[in-house]
C-alpha positions as CSV (number, residue, x, y, z in Angstrom):
1,M,86.4,48.4,108.3
2,D,86.6,46.2,105.2
3,T,84.3,43.2,104.7
4,R,87.0,40.6,105.4
5,A,87.9,42.1,108.8
6,G,84.2,42.6,109.6
7,R,83.5,39.0,109.0
8,Y,86.4,37.9,111.1
9,F,85.4,40.1,114.0
10,K,81.7,38.9,113.8
11,W,82.9,35.3,113.9
12,L,85.3,36.0,116.8
13,L,82.6,38.0,118.8
14,F,80.0,35.3,118.0
15,W,82.3,32.7,119.6
16,Q,83.3,35.0,122.6
17,Q,79.6,36.0,123.3
18,Q,78.4,32.4,122.9
19,G,76.1,33.5,120.0
20,R,74.1,36.0,122.0
21,C,73.4,39.7,121.5
22,C,75.4,42.0,123.8
23,Y,72.2,44.0,124.7
24,C,69.2,41.7,124.9
25,G,71.0,38.3,125.3
26,E,69.0,36.6,122.6
27,H,70.6,34.2,120.1
28,V,71.8,35.8,116.9
29,V,72.5,34.2,113.5
30,L,75.7,34.7,111.6
31,T,74.9,35.2,107.9
32,Y,76.6,36.8,105.0
33,R,73.7,36.6,102.6
34,P,72.2,40.1,102.0
35,Y,68.6,39.1,102.2
36,E,69.2,37.4,105.6
37,G,71.1,40.3,107.0
38,A,68.0,42.4,107.1
39,R,66.3,40.0,109.6
40,P,65.9,41.3,113.2
41,Y,68.1,38.5,114.7
42,A,71.0,38.8,112.2
43,A,74.4,39.4,113.8
44,T,75.8,42.9,113.4
45,L,78.9,44.7,114.7
46,E,78.2,47.3,117.3
47,H,80.4,50.2,118.4
48,L,80.0,50.4,122.1
49,R,81.2,54.0,122.1
50,R,79.5,55.4,119.0
51,R,81.8,56.8,116.2
52,A,79.8,60.0,116.4
53,D,81.0,60.4,120.0
54,G,84.6,59.7,119.2
55,G,84.6,55.9,119.2
56,T,86.9,53.9,116.9
57,D,87.0,50.6,115.0
58,H,89.4,49.2,117.6
59,P,88.4,45.6,118.7
60,S,88.0,46.7,122.3
61,N,85.2,49.0,121.1
62,L,83.3,46.4,119.1
63,A,80.6,43.9,120.2
64,M,78.1,41.8,118.4
65,S,74.4,42.6,118.6
66,C,71.2,41.7,116.9
67,K,70.1,44.0,114.1
68,R,67.0,45.0,116.1
69,C,69.1,46.2,119.1
70,N,71.7,47.9,116.8
71,N,68.9,49.8,115.0
72,T,67.0,50.9,118.1
73,R,69.9,52.0,120.4
74,G,70.0,55.5,119.0
75,Q,72.1,58.0,121.0
76,R,71.8,56.1,124.3
77,D,74.9,54.9,126.2
78,W,75.6,51.2,125.6
79,L,75.4,50.2,129.2
80,S,72.1,51.9,130.0
81,Y,70.6,50.6,126.8
82,A,71.7,47.0,127.7
83,S,70.1,47.4,131.1
84,W,66.9,48.7,129.6
85,R,66.7,45.9,127.0
86,R,67.2,43.3,129.8
87,D,64.5,44.9,132.0
88,E,66.9,45.7,134.8
89,F,65.5,49.1,135.5
């Protein structure tokens, strides 16, 4: 996905998710500055079904998450990871 489309989807998902991470529910920050994008609360696009598992860049497969959750999800299913992050187990 090119940068322009990525920025548009981040903004759209930020609005739809009320500025919260899809996994932990914490507020995220939209930023396009490279040095702020490395912070743990920076907004990132997340593929709910990983591309390695056959997921696509289709908008129905995208959500917005904080960088910390996006980096620590690993190979876990998105729904079980969200439940784990919210202490629902």
